[in-house]
C-alpha positions as a Markdown table, in Angstrom:
| # | Residue | x | y | z |
|---|---|---|---|---|
| 1 | Unk | 88.8 | 115.2 | 64.0 |
| 2 | Unk | 87.2 | 114.4 | 67.4 |
| 3 | Unk | 85.5 | 117.4 | 68.9 |
| 4 | Unk | 83.7 | 118.1 | 72.4 |
| 5 | Unk | 81.1 | 120.7 | 72.2 |
| 6 | Unk | 79.0 | 121.9 | 75.1 |
| 7 | Unk | 75.5 | 123.5 | 74.2 |
| 8 | Unk | 73.6 | 125.5 | 76.7 |
| 9 | Unk | 70.0 | 126.1 | 76.1 |
| 10 | Unk | 68.0 | 128.4 | 78.5 |
| 11 | Unk | 64.5 | 129.5 | 78.9 |
| 12 | Unk | 64.2 | 132.5 | 81.3 |
| 13 | Unk | 61.3 | 134.9 | 81.9 |
| 14 | Unk | 62.3 | 138.3 | 82.8 |
| 15 | Unk | 59.6 | 140.9 | 84.3 |
| 16 | Unk | 59.4 | 144.6 | 83.2 |
| 17 | Unk | 63.0 | 145.7 | 82.8 |
| 18 | Unk | 65.5 | 147.3 | 80.6 |
| 19 | Unk | 68.6 | 144.8 | 80.9 |
| 20 | Unk | 70.3 | 146.1 | 77.8 |
| 21 | Unk | 69.7 | 149.6 | 76.2 |
| 22 | Unk | 70.3 | 150.9 | 72.7 |
| 23 | Unk | 71.5 | 154.4 | 71.9 |
| 24 | Unk | 68.2 | 155.9 | 72.6 |
| 25 | Unk | 67.9 | 154.3 | 76.1 |
| 26 | Unk | 65.1 | 151.8 | 74.9 |
| 27 | Unk | 65.5 | 148.0 | 75.5 |
| 28 | Unk | 67.1 | 146.4 | 72.5 |
| 29 | Unk | 64.9 | 144.4 | 70.2 |
| 30 | Unk | 65.1 | 142.4 | 67.0 |
| 31 | Unk | 62.8 | 141.1 | 64.3 |
| 32 | Unk | 62.7 | 137.4 | 64.1 |
| 33 | Unk | 60.0 | 135.3 | 62.5 |
| 34 | Unk | 58.3 | 138.5 | 61.2 |
| 35 | Unk | 57.7 | 140.0 | 64.5 |
| 36 | Unk | 59.5 | 142.4 | 66.8 |
| 37 | Unk | 60.9 | 140.7 | 70.0 |
| 38 | Unk | 63.0 | 141.6 | 73.0 |
| 39 | Unk | 66.7 | 141.1 | 72.7 |
| 40 | Unk | 69.7 | 141.1 | 75.0 |
| 41 | Unk | 73.1 | 141.4 | 73.3 |
| 42 | Unk | 75.7 | 138.7 | 73.6 |
| 43 | Unk | 78.1 | 141.3 | 74.8 |
| 44 | Unk | 75.8 | 142.2 | 77.7 |
| 45 | Unk | 75.5 | 138.6 | 78.9 |
| 46 | Unk | 79.2 | 137.8 | 78.4 |
| 47 | Unk | 79.9 | 140.8 | 80.6 |
| 48 | Unk | 77.5 | 139.4 | 83.2 |
| 49 | Unk | 79.2 | 135.9 | 82.9 |
| 50 | Unk | 82.6 | 137.3 | 83.4 |
| 51 | Unk | 81.4 | 139.3 | 86.5 |
| 52 | Unk | 80.0 | 136.0 | 87.9 |
| 53 | Unk | 83.3 | 134.4 | 87.6 |
| 54 | Unk | 84.5 | 136.6 | 90.4 |
| 55 | Unk | 82.5 | 134.5 | 92.8 |
| 56 | Unk | 83.3 | 131.1 | 91.4 |
| 57 | Unk | 87.0 | 131.2 | 90.5 |
| 58 | Unk | 90.2 | 132.6 | 92.3 |
| 59 | Unk | 91.4 | 135.9 | 91.1 |
| 60 | Unk | 94.6 | 134.2 | 89.9 |
| 61 | Unk | 92.4 | 132.3 | 87.2 |
| 62 | Unk | 90.9 | 135.5 | 85.9 |
| 63 | Unk | 92.2 | 138.5 | 83.7 |
| 64 | Unk | 91.8 | 142.2 | 83.5 |
| 65 | Unk | 90.7 | 144.1 | 80.5 |
| 66 | Unk | 91.7 | 147.7 | 80.6 |
| 67 | Unk | 93.4 | 150.5 | 78.9 |
| 68 | Unk | 95.2 | 151.5 | 82.1 |
| 69 | Unk | 97.5 | 148.5 | 81.9 |
| 70 | Unk | 100.6 | 150.6 | 82.6 |
| 71 | Unk | 99.1 | 151.7 | 86.0 |
| 72 | Unk | 98.0 | 148.0 | 86.7 |
| 73 | Unk | 101.3 | 146.5 | 85.9 |
| 74 | Unk | 103.2 | 149.2 | 87.6 |
| 75 | Unk | 101.6 | 148.3 | 91.0 |
| 76 | Unk | 102.8 | 144.8 | 90.5 |
| 77 | Unk | 106.3 | 145.9 | 89.7 |
| 78 | Unk | 106.3 | 148.0 | 92.8 |
| 79 | Unk | 105.2 | 145.0 | 94.9 |
| 80 | Unk | 108.3 | 143.2 | 93.7 |
| 81 | Unk | 110.7 | 146.2 | 94.2 |
| 82 | Unk | 109.2 | 148.5 | 97.0 |
| 83 | Unk | 112.2 | 150.9 | 96.6 |
| 84 | Unk | 110.7 | 152.2 | 93.3 |
| 85 | Unk | 108.4 | 155.2 | 93.1 |
| 86 | Unk | 105.1 | 155.0 | 91.5 |
| 87 | Unk | 106.1 | 157.1 | 88.4 |
| 88 | Unk | 109.2 | 155.0 | 87.9 |
| 89 | Unk | 107.3 | 151.7 | 88.2 |
| 90 | Unk | 104.7 | 152.9 | 85.7 |
| 91 | Unk | 107.5 | 153.9 | 83.3 |
| 92 | Unk | 109.0 | 150.4 | 83.5 |
| 93 | Unk | 105.4 | 148.9 | 83.0 |
| 94 | Unk | 104.9 | 151.0 | 79.8 |
| 95 | Unk | 108.1 | 149.9 | 78.4 |
| 96 | Unk | 107.6 | 146.3 | 79.0 |
| 97 | Unk | 104.1 | 146.5 | 77.5 |
| 98 | Unk | 105.4 | 148.2 | 74.3 |
| 99 | Unk | 108.0 | 145.5 | 74.0 |
| 100 | Unk | 105.6 | 142.6 | 74.7 |
| 101 | Unk | 102.5 | 143.7 | 72.6 |
| 102 | Unk | 104.0 | 146.3 | 70.2 |
| 103 | Unk | 101.4 | 148.7 | 71.5 |
| 104 | Unk | 102.1 | 152.4 | 72.1 |
| 105 | Unk | 101.6 | 153.6 | 75.6 |
| 106 | Unk | 100.8 | 157.3 | 75.8 |
| 107 | Unk | 99.2 | 159.7 | 78.2 |
| 108 | Unk | 95.7 | 160.3 | 76.8 |
| 109 | Unk | 95.1 | 163.7 | 75.4 |
| 110 | Unk | 92.2 | 164.3 | 77.7 |
| 111 | Unk | 94.8 | 164.0 | 80.7 |
| 112 | Unk | 97.6 | 165.8 | 79.0 |
| 113 | Unk | 95.5 | 169.0 | 78.1 |
| 114 | Unk | 96.4 | 172.3 | 79.9 |
| 115 | Unk | 95.2 | 172.4 | 83.4 |
| 116 | Unk | 95.8 | 168.7 | 84.2 |
| 117 | Unk | 98.9 | 167.4 | 86.0 |
| 118 | Unk | 100.2 | 165.7 | 82.9 |
| 119 | Unk | 103.6 | 164.7 | 84.7 |
| 120 | Unk | 101.6 | 162.4 | 87.1 |
| 121 | Unk | 99.2 | 160.9 | 84.5 |
| 122 | Unk | 99.9 | 157.4 | 83.6 |
| 123 | Unk | 100.3 | 156.3 | 80.0 |
| 124 | Unk | 97.5 | 154.2 | 78.6 |
| 125 | Unk | 96.9 | 151.9 | 75.7 |
| 126 | Unk | 94.8 | 153.3 | 72.9 |
| 127 | Unk | 92.6 | 150.1 | 73.2 |
| 128 | Unk | 91.5 | 147.6 | 75.8 |
| 129 | Unk | 94.3 | 145.1 | 76.7 |
| 130 | Unk | 93.3 | 141.8 | 78.2 |
| 131 | Unk | 95.8 | 140.1 | 80.3 |
| 132 | Unk | 95.7 | 137.3 | 82.9 |
| 133 | Unk | 96.9 | 137.8 | 86.4 |
| 134 | Unk | 99.7 | 135.3 | 85.8 |
| 135 | Unk | 100.8 | 137.2 | 82.6 |
| 136 | Unk | 101.0 | 140.5 | 84.6 |
| 137 | Unk | 103.1 | 138.7 | 87.2 |
| 138 | Unk | 105.4 | 137.4 | 84.6 |
| 139 | Unk | 105.8 | 140.8 | 83.0 |
| 140 | Unk | 106.5 | 142.5 | 86.4 |
| 141 | Unk | 109.2 | 140.0 | 87.2 |
| 142 | Unk | 110.8 | 140.5 | 83.8 |
| 143 | Unk | 110.7 | 144.4 | 84.4 |
| 144 | Unk | 112.5 | 144.1 | 87.7 |
| 145 | Unk | 115.0 | 141.6 | 86.2 |
| 146 | Unk | 115.8 | 144.0 | 83.4 |
| 147 | Unk | 115.9 | 147.1 | 85.6 |
| 148 | Unk | 116.4 | 146.6 | 89.3 |
| 149 | Unk | 117.0 | 150.3 | 89.8 |
| 150 | Unk | 114.0 | 151.5 | 87.8 |
| 151 | Unk | 116.0 | 152.9 | 85.0 |
| 152 | Unk | 114.0 | 152.7 | 81.7 |
| 153 | Unk | 117.2 | 153.1 | 79.6 |
| 154 | Unk | 118.6 | 149.9 | 81.4 |
| 155 | Unk | 115.3 | 148.0 | 80.5 |
| 156 | Unk | 115.6 | 149.1 | 76.9 |
| 157 | Unk | 119.0 | 147.8 | 76.7 |
| 158 | Unk | 117.8 | 144.6 | 78.3 |
| 159 | Unk | 115.2 | 144.1 | 75.6 |
| 160 | Unk | 117.7 | 144.6 | 72.9 |
| 161 | Unk | 118.7 | 141.0 | 73.6 |
| 162 | Unk | 116.5 | 138.8 | 71.5 |
| 163 | Unk | 116.0 | 136.2 | 74.1 |
| 164 | Unk | 114.8 | 138.7 | 76.6 |
| 165 | Unk | 112.4 | 140.3 | 74.1 |
| 166 | Unk | 111.1 | 136.8 | 73.3 |
| 167 | Unk | 110.5 | 136.2 | 77.0 |
| 168 | Unk | 108.3 | 139.4 | 77.1 |
| 169 | Unk | 106.3 | 138.1 | 74.1 |
| 170 | Unk | 106.0 | 134.7 | 75.6 |
| 171 | Unk | 104.9 | 136.2 | 78.9 |
| 172 | Unk | 101.6 | 137.5 | 77.2 |
| 173 | Unk | 101.0 | 134.5 | 75.1 |
| 174 | Unk | 101.0 | 131.7 | 77.7 |
| 175 | Unk | 99.3 | 131.0 | 80.9 |
| 176 | Unk | 96.0 | 132.5 | 79.7 |
| 177 | Unk | 93.2 | 133.1 | 82.2 |
| 178 | Unk | 89.8 | 131.3 | 82.2 |
| 179 | Unk | 88.0 | 134.4 | 80.7 |
| 180 | Unk | 90.7 | 135.1 | 78.1 |
| 181 | Unk | 90.5 | 131.3 | 77.0 |
| 182 | Unk | 86.7 | 131.3 | 76.8 |
| 183 | Unk | 86.1 | 134.8 | 75.3 |
| 184 | Unk | 89.2 | 135.4 | 73.3 |
| 185 | Unk | 91.4 | 138.4 | 73.0 |
| 186 | Unk | 92.5 | 140.8 | 70.2 |
| 187 | Unk | 95.8 | 142.5 | 70.2 |
| 188 | Unk | 95.5 | 145.1 | 67.4 |
| 189 | Unk | 99.3 | 145.7 | 67.0 |
| 190 | Unk | 100.3 | 142.0 | 67.3 |
| 191 | Unk | 97.9 | 139.6 | 65.7 |
| 192 | Unk | 100.0 | 136.7 | 66.6 |
| 193 | Unk | 99.1 | 137.4 | 70.2 |
| 194 | Unk | 95.4 | 137.1 | 69.5 |
| 195 | Unk | 93.5 | 134.4 | 71.2 |
| 196 | Unk | 90.5 | 132.8 | 69.4 |
| 197 | Unk | 87.5 | 132.5 | 71.7 |
| 198 | Unk | 86.5 | 129.1 | 72.8 |
| 199 | Unk | 82.8 | 130.0 | 73.4 |
| 200 | Unk | 80.1 | 131.5 | 71.3 |
| 201 | Unk | 77.2 | 133.3 | 72.9 |
| 202 | Unk | 74.0 | 134.1 | 71.0 |
| 203 | Unk | 71.9 | 137.2 | 71.5 |
| 204 | Unk | 69.1 | 136.3 | 73.8 |
| 205 | Unk | 65.7 | 136.8 | 72.0 |
| 206 | Unk | 62.1 | 136.6 | 73.2 |
| 207 | Unk | 60.1 | 133.6 | 72.1 |
| 208 | Unk | 57.1 | 135.8 | 71.4 |
| 209 | Unk | 56.2 | 139.3 | 70.2 |
| 210 | Unk | 57.1 | 141.9 | 72.7 |
| 211 | Unk | 56.2 | 145.6 | 72.9 |
| 212 | Unk | 58.2 | 148.4 | 74.4 |
| 213 | Unk | 56.4 | 150.3 | 77.1 |
| 214 | Unk | 57.2 | 153.6 | 78.9 |
| 215 | Unk | 57.2 | 154.5 | 82.6 |
| 216 | Unk | 56.4 | 158.0 | 83.3 |
| 217 | Unk | 57.9 | 158.9 | 86.7 |
| 218 | Unk | 58.1 | 161.9 | 89.1 |
| 219 | Unk | 60.5 | 162.6 | 91.9 |
| 220 | Unk | 59.6 | 164.8 | 94.9 |
| 221 | Unk | 61.8 | 167.5 | 96.3 |
| 222 | Unk | 62.1 | 166.6 | 100.0 |
| 223 | Unk | 62.6 | 170.2 | 100.9 |
| 224 | Unk | 59.3 | 171.4 | 99.3 |
| 225 | Unk | 56.8 | 172.8 | 101.6 |
| 226 | Unk | 53.0 | 172.2 | 101.5 |
| 227 | Unk | 52.3 | 175.3 | 99.3 |
| 228 | Unk | 55.0 | 174.2 | 96.7 |
| 229 | Unk | 53.3 | 172.0 | 94.3 |
| 230 | Unk | 54.7 | 170.0 | 91.4 |
| 231 | Unk | 57.5 | 167.5 | 91.1 |
| 232 | Unk | 61.2 | 168.2 | 91.6 |
| 233 | Unk | 62.0 | 166.0 | 88.5 |
| 234 | Unk | 59.9 | 164.3 | 85.8 |
| 235 | Unk | 61.1 | 161.7 | 83.2 |
| 236 | Unk | 60.4 | 158.4 | 81.6 |
| 237 | Unk | 62.1 | 155.0 | 81.2 |
| 238 | Unk | 61.3 | 152.5 | 78.4 |
| 239 | Unk | 61.0 | 148.8 | 79.4 |
| 240 | Unk | 59.6 | 145.4 | 78.1 |
| 241 | Unk | 59.2 | 141.9 | 79.5 |
| 242 | Unk | 59.7 | 138.7 | 77.7 |
| 243 | Unk | 60.4 | 134.9 | 77.9 |
| 244 | Unk | 63.9 | 134.7 | 76.6 |
| 245 | Unk | 65.6 | 131.9 | 74.7 |
| 246 | Unk | 69.4 | 132.0 | 75.5 |
| 247 | Unk | 72.1 | 129.9 | 73.9 |
| 248 | Unk | 75.8 | 129.5 | 74.2 |
| 249 | Unk | 78.3 | 126.9 | 73.0 |
| 250 | Unk | 81.8 | 125.9 | 74.4 |
| 251 | Unk | 84.4 | 124.3 | 72.1 |
| 252 | Unk | 86.0 | 122.2 | 74.8 |
| 253 | Unk | 89.0 | 121.3 | 72.6 |
| 254 | Unk | 89.8 | 124.9 | 71.8 |
| 255 | Unk | 89.4 | 125.8 | 75.5 |
| 256 | Unk | 91.8 | 123.1 | 76.4 |
| 257 | Unk | 94.3 | 124.3 | 73.9 |
| 258 | Unk | 94.0 | 127.9 | 75.1 |
| 259 | Unk | 94.4 | 127.1 | 78.7 |
| 260 | Unk | 97.1 | 124.4 | 78.3 |
| 261 | Unk | 97.7 | 121.4 | 80.4 |
| 262 | Unk | 97.6 | 121.0 | 84.2 |
| 263 | Unk | 99.4 | 123.9 | 85.9 |
| 264 | Unk | 100.5 | 121.8 | 88.7 |
| 265 | Unk | 102.3 | 118.5 | 88.8 |
| 266 | Unk | 99.5 | 117.0 | 91.1 |
| 267 | Unk | 96.6 | 117.7 | 88.7 |
| 268 | Unk | 95.5 | 115.9 | 85.6 |
| 269 | Unk | 96.2 | 117.7 | 82.3 |
| 270 | Unk | 92.4 | 118.0 | 81.8 |
| 271 | Unk | 91.8 | 119.9 | 85.1 |
| 272 | Unk | 91.9 | 123.6 | 83.8 |
| 273 | Unk | 89.5 | 122.9 | 80.9 |
| 274 | Unk | 86.9 | 121.0 | 83.0 |
| 275 | Unk | 87.0 | 123.5 | 85.7 |
| 276 | Unk | 86.6 | 126.4 | 83.2 |
| 277 | Unk | 83.7 | 124.6 | 81.6 |
| 278 | Unk | 82.0 | 124.0 | 84.9 |
| 279 | Unk | 82.4 | 127.8 | 85.8 |
| 280 | Unk | 81.0 | 128.9 | 82.5 |
| 281 | Unk | 78.0 | 126.8 | 82.6 |
| 282 | Unk | 77.2 | 128.0 | 86.1 |
| 283 | Unk | 78.0 | 131.5 | 85.4 |
| 284 | Unk | 76.1 | 131.7 | 82.1 |
| 285 | Unk | 73.0 | 130.0 | 83.6 |
| 286 | Unk | 72.8 | 132.2 | 86.8 |
| 287 | Unk | 74.1 | 135.6 | 85.7 |
| 288 | Unk | 71.9 | 138.5 | 84.8 |
| 289 | Unk | 72.8 | 141.9 | 83.0 |
| 290 | Unk | 72.4 | 144.7 | 85.6 |
| 291 | Unk | 71.0 | 147.4 | 83.3 |
| 292 | Unk | 68.5 | 149.6 | 85.4 |
| 293 | Unk | 68.4 | 146.8 | 87.9 |
| 294 | Unk | 67.8 | 149.3 | 90.8 |
| 295 | Unk | 64.8 | 150.5 | 89.0 |
| 296 | Unk | 63.2 | 147.2 | 88.1 |
| 297 | Unk | 64.8 | 144.7 | 90.4 |
| 298 | Unk | 64.5 | 142.0 | 87.7 |
| 299 | Unk | 66.2 | 139.2 | 89.7 |
| 300 | Unk | 65.1 | 136.0 | 88.0 |
| 301 | Unk | 66.5 | 132.5 | 87.3 |
| 302 | Unk | 65.9 | 130.3 | 84.4 |
| 303 | Unk | 62.7 | 128.2 | 84.4 |
| 304 | Unk | 64.6 | 125.6 | 82.3 |
| 305 | Unk | 68.1 | 124.7 | 81.2 |
| 306 | Unk | 69.1 | 121.9 | 78.8 |
| 307 | Unk | 72.8 | 121.2 | 78.4 |
| 308 | Unk | 74.1 | 118.8 | 75.8 |
| 309 | Unk | 77.6 | 117.4 | 75.1 |
| 310 | Unk | 78.2 | 116.8 | 71.4 |
| 311 | Unk | 81.0 | 115.4 | 69.4 |
| 312 | Unk | 80.0 | 117.1 | 66.1 |
| 313 | Unk | 79.2 | 120.7 | 66.0 |
| 314 | Unk | 77.3 | 123.3 | 68.0 |
| 315 | Unk | 73.5 | 123.3 | 67.4 |
| 316 | Unk | 71.2 | 126.1 | 68.4 |
| 317 | Unk | 67.4 | 125.4 | 69.0 |
| 318 | Unk | 66.3 | 128.9 | 68.3 |
| 319 | Unk | 64.4 | 127.6 | 65.2 |
| 320 | Unk | 61.9 | 126.2 | 67.5 |
| 321 | Unk | 60.7 | 129.6 | 68.2 |
| 322 | Unk | 60.9 | 131.0 | 64.6 |
| 323 | Unk | 57.0 | 131.1 | 64.8 |
| 324 | Unk | 56.3 | 133.1 | 67.7 |
| 325 | Unk | 54.9 | 131.3 | 70.8 |
| 326 | Unk | 51.3 | 132.0 | 71.7 |
| 327 | Unk | 50.1 | 133.1 | 75.1 |
| 328 | Unk | 48.6 | 130.4 | 77.2 |
| 329 | Unk | 44.9 | 130.4 | 78.1 |
| 330 | Unk | 45.6 | 131.8 | 81.4 |
| 331 | Unk | 48.6 | 133.8 | 80.3 |
| 332 | Unk | 52.3 | 133.1 | 80.2 |
| 333 | Unk | 54.7 | 131.7 | 77.7 |
| 334 | Unk | 56.8 | 129.3 | 79.6 |
| 335 | Unk | 54.7 | 126.1 | 79.2 |
| 336 | Unk | 54.1 | 126.6 | 75.6 |
| 337 | Unk | 57.9 | 127.3 | 75.0 |
| 338 | Unk | 58.8 | 124.1 | 76.8 |
| 339 | Unk | 56.3 | 122.2 | 74.8 |
| 340 | Unk | 57.6 | 123.6 | 71.6 |
| 341 | Unk | 61.2 | 122.8 | 72.5 |
| 342 | Unk | 60.3 | 119.3 | 73.7 |
| 343 | Unk | 58.7 | 118.6 | 70.3 |
| 344 | Unk | 61.5 | 120.2 | 68.2 |
| 345 | Unk | 64.6 | 118.9 | 69.7 |
| 346 | Unk | 64.0 | 115.2 | 69.2 |
| 347 | Unk | 62.8 | 115.7 | 65.7 |
| 348 | Unk | 65.8 | 117.7 | 64.7 |
| 349 | Unk | 68.2 | 115.4 | 66.2 |
| 350 | Unk | 66.5 | 112.4 | 64.5 |
| 351 | Unk | 66.4 | 113.9 | 61.1 |
| 352 | Unk | 70.1 | 115.0 | 61.2 |
| 353 | Unk | 71.4 | 112.1 | 63.2 |
| 354 | Unk | 72.9 | 114.4 | 65.8 |
| 355 | Unk | 71.3 | 112.7 | 68.7 |
| 356 | Unk | 73.6 | 109.8 | 68.7 |
| 357 | Unk | 76.3 | 109.7 | 71.4 |
| 358 | Unk | 74.9 | 112.9 | 72.8 |
| 359 | Unk | 74.8 | 113.4 | 76.7 |
| 360 | Unk | 72.0 | 115.5 | 77.8 |
| 361 | Unk | 71.0 | 117.1 | 81.2 |
| 362 | Unk | 67.9 | 119.0 | 82.2 |
| 363 | Unk | 67.5 | 121.6 | 85.1 |
| 364 | Unk | 63.9 | 122.7 | 85.3 |
| 365 | Unk | 61.5 | 124.4 | 87.7 |
| 366 | Unk | 57.7 | 124.0 | 88.0 |
| 367 | Unk | 55.1 | 121.9 | 86.4 |
| 368 | Unk | 55.1 | 124.2 | 83.2 |
| 369 | Unk | 58.4 | 122.6 | 82.3 |
| 370 | Unk | 57.2 | 119.0 | 82.5 |
| 371 | Unk | 57.5 | 118.5 | 78.8 |
| 372 | Unk | 61.3 | 118.8 | 79.0 |
| 373 | Unk | 61.9 | 116.0 | 81.3 |
| 374 | Unk | 62.4 | 113.5 | 78.6 |
| 375 | Unk | 65.1 | 115.6 | 77.0 |
| 376 | Unk | 67.9 | 114.4 | 79.4 |
| 377 | Unk | 68.9 | 113.4 | 82.9 |
| 378 | Unk | 67.1 | 115.6 | 85.4 |
| 379 | Unk | 69.6 | 117.5 | 87.7 |
| 380 | Unk | 70.1 | 120.3 | 90.3 |
| 381 | Unk | 72.4 | 123.2 | 89.6 |
| 382 | Unk | 75.2 | 121.7 | 91.5 |
| 383 | Unk | 74.8 | 118.3 | 90.0 |
| 384 | Unk | 74.7 | 119.7 | 86.5 |
| 385 | Unk | 78.1 | 121.4 | 87.0 |
| 386 | Unk | 79.6 | 118.3 | 88.4 |
| 387 | Unk | 78.2 | 116.1 | 85.7 |
| 388 | Unk | 79.4 | 118.3 | 82.9 |
| 389 | Unk | 83.0 | 118.6 | 84.4 |
| 390 | Unk | 83.2 | 114.9 | 84.8 |
| 391 | Unk | 81.9 | 114.3 | 81.2 |
| 392 | Unk | 84.5 | 116.8 | 79.8 |
| 393 | Unk | 87.2 | 115.1 | 81.8 |
| 394 | Unk | 86.4 | 111.8 | 80.4 |
| 395 | Unk | 86.0 | 113.0 | 76.9 |
| 396 | Unk | 89.4 | 114.9 | 76.9 |
| 397 | Unk | 91.2 | 111.8 | 78.4 |
| 398 | Unk | 89.7 | 109.6 | 75.7 |
| 399 | Unk | 90.7 | 112.0 | 73.0 |
| 400 | Unk | 94.4 | 112.2 | 74.4 |
């Protein structure tokens, strides 16, 4: 079976920071190659990537993940029928969601407790629901069709018809957003509505040993007078710094299947998938988790990016750094990391025969990355995104 895989490999140095904390507040870490290294979880970088989508894609192509889905859907129902009150619209939304997903929609106990206005509290799902903008629109239209007057009993009768109930199920199982198609979705009460993720994101890890340090800080009370000594507050923040190896893979065929063919008559069937891949490549490369960012201002971009289009299987190059990279004579890890990667990649691909029919691109900054120049066509960020989109389009058309 033909496959189209996009592998993204990133080397990025991050200064003192705390991008992703564990339950004690310290930067996450992991042991690899026998030494403790900096780590940023895949969840943290996927969240940063999804946030970056907001600048790259229209809102109609994105989804919303929330427990407050009844409130969200209720607002759309009210847009279609302005005569409905907020409470009636939310009740219709809850009924539609229960029918479409099989999930219970109830007012959380924390909001229903004595002293809160439980009558005005909106019901919520017991877990995060991930729905696309187009799916929410379809459900809203179905609610108004089934109950123009806002009568929940009428909507329940409407869904007793098998065809109408099937429409509700279909509404949440088609026209997926880019982020749902890429990262997947789980619906605990209806496994048939699950969406298998088309992308895999590895935990970013340092290419060298990394120690956790602590910043002791004080804050001054602005109202203190000269005779009042001492700080108004004292505390400490753990941090580390590292050159990270980041990796992600996109199964283009799975993404194409999740998204479906062209959504408009005037666009080729491959357009949704190629645009989604381009957005993911750009967002994954340029995004950054924002943990403690106001404290550390760790705004960096990768020193080097290698992107490969394969027709076999995803391949991570993390093995190049199983032996920790040594610090350069004058400090720094980027040059040695690039040298290591430049030696490792061709050897691995030659031994396993995975270098054949592989398209490669290299985005790099500075002389420290010179060793990577031979790993692919050198490009800018904009050219990389365009080239990858074009390659995906050609590949999918060839497989059709």
